[in-house]
N, C-alpha and C positions, 0 to 999 in steps of 0.2 A: 503493499501500500505506500509505503514511504517512497519507493523507488516511482511509482506511478505518479504521485504528486511532484516529485521533484523533476520528472520528465515533463509533465504538465507546464511547470513554472518555467522550466528553460524554454519550452516551445512559445510560452506567451512573452518571455523576454525577447526571444528572437523576432517574433512578429512585431513588437513594440520597436525594436530598434530598426528593423526593416522600414518600418512605416516612417520613422524620423529621417532614415537616409533618403527614402523616396521624396518626402517632403522637402528636405533641404535641396536635394537635386532640382525638384521643381521650381523652387525659390531662385535657384542659380540659373537654370536654363531660360525662365521666363523672360521675354523681351517686354520691357516697359515701354518701348518705342513703337512696337507693333503688337497688338494683342486683339482678341475677338471678343465682341458682346453679343449675346443672343436676343432675340426680338421679343419685344413687349407688346402684345396685342390688346388693342382696347375693343373689348366685346361689346360694351356698353354703347359704343358708337353708332352701332347698327340700327338701334331704336330711334336714334336721331338722324339717320339717312346719311351719315358721314362715312362713306364707303370709297373702296376703291373702284377702278372702272368696273370690275367682275362682280361687284356688290360684296366682296370680303371686308372686314373690319381693317383699319388703318393699324400701322405698327411703327414702332421707334424702338430705339436702343439707347439704353440709360445706364451709365457708369456713376455712381455716387461719388461725390467730393470726400476728400479727407483732409485731416490737419486744419490750417487756417483757410483752406478752400471750401469748406462745407457750405459756406453762405454765399458762395459765387456760382453763377450759373453761364453755361455756353450752350446755346441751342441752335443747331445747324439744320437748314432745310436742305435735304439732298437733291441733287440734280438728275438729268438723263434724257435730254431731249424732250420731244412732244409728239403726239399724234395729232394729225390735222385732217383726218378723214375716218370714216367708220371702219374701214378695212385694216388701217394703221393701229387703231384703238383696239379692234377685236384681236390682233396680233399681239398687242401690247398686253391685253387682259391674260395671257397665257405666259406671263413672265412675272418676274419681280418688281417690273415697272408698271404693272397693273393689277396685281394681286398679292396679297401678304400671304397666300397660300405657297408662294415660291420664294419667300424671303428667306435667306440662309443668316446664320450670324455675320454680323458687319465688322471688317476690320478697323479698328481704331489706331491711328497714327497721326503724325504731322501735329497740326493744332490740337489732337486729342491725345499726344504722347503723355505717358505718365512719369517720363524721364525728365527730372528736374533740369539737368542740365542742357537737354535738348529742347525743353519748352518751359523756361523758368517761371514764366508769369502765369501760366494757365494749367500747369500740370496736374495740380490737386483740385481743380474746379469739379463742380456736377457738370457732366457732359451729356448732351442727347442728340443723336442723329435721327431726324424724323425722315422716314421712308417717303419717297416719291411715286406715287401709285395711281394718280389721276390723268396723267398726260398732259395737263393744261396749267402747268406752274402754279397749282394751288389756287386756282381763280374761279373754278365752276361751282355753280349753286343751282342746277337744273332738277327741278322737281320730277318732271316727266321722265319715265324710262321705258324706251321702245320695246315692247315684248318680243320683237323679232331679233333684236341684238342683245337685249339685257345690258346695255352698258349704262353706267352710271357716271355722271359729270359732276362731282360734288367736292372738289378740291378744297375750296374755301371753307366748307364745314369740317373736312379733315383738320385743317389748321386751327380751327376754333375748338374742336373736341381735344386735341393734343394739348394744346395751351391750357385748356380747363384741367386736364389730368395733371400737367406738370406743375400748375399753381397749387393744386392739392398735394402734391408730393413735396412741396416746400419752395416752389419757385417765387410764391407769394411773399416770403420773408428774405428774398436775396438782398445781398448788400451790394453785389455788382452784378450785371448781366449783360449778355451779348446776345443779339438774334442775327445769326450768319446765314448766307446762302450761297451755293456754288451752282453755276452753269444755270439751268432751268431754275434753280432754286434761289438764284440771284434777285429777280424781280420781285417775288413775293417777299423776300426779306426787306426791300423797300417799301412795297405796296403795304405790308401789315407793321412797319416798323413803328409807326406812331401808336397804333393799336397795342403793340407789344408793350411800349414804354407806358401807355395808360392804364394797362393792367397791373403795373407794379408802382403805384403812386408812392410808396415809401423806401423806394430803392434808390439810393444816392447817384448811381452811375448806369444807365442804360444807354447802349449805342448798338449800331447796327453795322453788319460788314457784308459787302458783295464781293464774291470771289468768282472772277470771270463769268458774269452773269448780267453784262451791260451791253447788251446788243443795240447798235444804232441804226437809225433810219438814214440810210445814205443818199444823198442829193442825186447821185447818179441814177436815173431810172433803172438802169439795166443791173447795177450793183444792189439797188434798194429792193428789187423783186424777190428775191428768195425769202428774206425775212417778213417782207410783206405777204407773201403766200402764206408762210407759216402762221402767223399772227391773225390773218383772216380766217384761217382753218380753225384755229383755236377758238376765235370769237364766234364763228358760226356753230361749232359743237358745243363748247362749254359755257358759253354766255347766251347764245341763242337771241340776241337782239336786246336783252334787258341790261346786260353789263350791270348788274345791281352791285357787284363786289368792287367795282373800279371806283377811283374818284370821280364824283359829279363834275368837279372843276375842270376834269378833263373831257368827260363823255359829253358834257354841255357844249363843248367846242369843236370837237371831232370824232371820228369813227371811233367804235371801241378796239378795233384792231391797233389804231395809232396809238391808244392809250395803253397798249401792251410793250411800247417802247419806254424805257425808264426815263428818257429824257423828257417826256412828256407829262410826267407825274412828280418828277423830283423837286419842283419848285415848291410844292405846298407841303412837303415833309418837313417836319419841326424838329425832329430828333436827330442827333449827329450821326452821319453815315460816312464809312470809310469805303472806298472803292480801290480794290487790288486786283489788276488785269493787264494783260499786254495790249498794246496799241494793234498788235498783229495776232491776236486770239486765233489758234489755229482751227476752232470751230466756226468762228466768224469768217476767216479767210476761205476755209474749205467750202462752206454754205455758199458764200457768194463767188467764190471764183472757181470752184471745183476741185477733187481730190488731187489732181495733178500739181496743184500749187504748193502741197506739202514736200513733194519731191524736189522741185527745184529750189526751194528755200533751204531745205536740208543740205544739198549738194551745191548751192551757190550758182545755179546755172539758169536763174530766171532771166527772161529776155528783158530788153529795155522797156518795152511795153508793158510787161508784167510789172516791174518795179514801179513804173509810172503810176500803174493801177493800185499798187500796194501803198504807195506815197498819198494817192487821193484818199483811200481808205483811213489812212491815219489821220489825216487832216480833218476829215468829217468824225471822226472819233473824238479827237481833242477838242473840237468845237461844241460836241453834244454833251461831254461830261461836265460836272458843275465847275465854274471858275474858280480861280484861287484866292479870291478877294477875303473868304472866311473859312480858311483850313479848319477852325475849331468845329464848325458846323459840317463841312464838307473836305474829309480828307482823301487825298488820293496817292496812290502808289502805281504808277504806269510804267512797265518796262517794254522791251522790245523783243523780248524771246518769243518763239513761235510756240507757245505751249498753251494749254487750258486746264485752268483749275491748280490750286496750290494746297489748300487747307488739308487734305487728307493725303499727302504725299510726305514720306518721310525726308524724301531728298530736295523738296522744294520749301517747305515750312518748318525749317530746322536749321542749326548750325551746319549740317553735312554737306548741303549744297544748295545754299539759298540763292535766290535772284537778288540781285544787287543793283541800286541805281544811286549814283553818287556816293560810294561808300557805304551805303545803308542797307542792310538787308531787310527784306519785306517784313518777317516776323518782328523785328526790333522797331521798324518804322511804326506798324500798326499798334503795338504794346505801348510804345511812347505816346502816341495819340490818344490811345484809349484811356490811358492813366493820366492825362493833361499834362504831360511832362514836355512834350514838343509836338506841335500842331502840324503834323507832316503833309506836304502837298508836293509829290516828287513826279517828276517826268522825265524819262529818259530822251533826250534830243535826237538819237540817232534815227534817221529817217527810213531805213529799212530794217528788216527782221533779221534776227539771229536765229540760227539752227535751235531746235528744241533741246538738245543735249549741250547747250552752250553754258 
């Protein structure tokens, strides 16, 4: 009996020791720069009609803050292009861009890194990544659902229910807060910026960040056609003529599709906004000039005519963004690297390989602006794009 007891004690000790070793190894091998967060589905949203294209409930990924960051919140609206007709939206509804049923864990990195040396200002904040599943930049609020397609255009409702849930989770008590948006999520980060601020009346510092989501209305009718077509498709499907989610100050003067251009709504936004983007954003250039432009920029083989068009696009872009007379309210960081989005990229939004303008890296420029240390308004003066790996 004594021998059995002794053997059992040794076995328990072995298992305990092994558990410690495995746990410690996990701690050592875990990468704070890149880690996965599972989705949180808002099942209650269905009763409010706040659903993805396929009617499934919306979702987000939440990583709670720690240390002195527990009172600070970073909320990012994800991007992923748009669907502009029924066929595109039906296809999208069968993917994670149109249904929460297909959403896997989200990789957090860059602006969401937990590594203090890589992300010194925001590493321990509460971080929320809101999944984009409506195809219309969180703008739709259409009650009717065609029984033939069963497509739901309810992006605006999704934003509302996610915000309500986050407020209940502790966002309402935030000391500092940021609403960010990347690519197709950039426009709603501006559209809902004031509403986000108004929902946090006791928060001392609330600002918004647009990451590669400021697509402009080019003066040249040929250059302007692609985004006009995209936004007209969104207005037709998602707004269906009512445009009730867009600012009346804009829709009273122009067509709803034109109010989907950030330049036409920015003047009435009171909350401070920071725009980080390339003057040669590679989604903007490829949508406008075709996929072939990527290769010639990467290889440095663009023709004189192509370079002239790129310079024309840059000029229109710089004329559209907020002017630099009040950088406290409108900060910008405009580079010339032919890339798209930075926030969720370890090699862009970190000290590893940041984009730099006038010897200042984008993450540092934004942090200084956000914390009122220096109101940054930086534009790279180079008139032609640099390759994406520059």
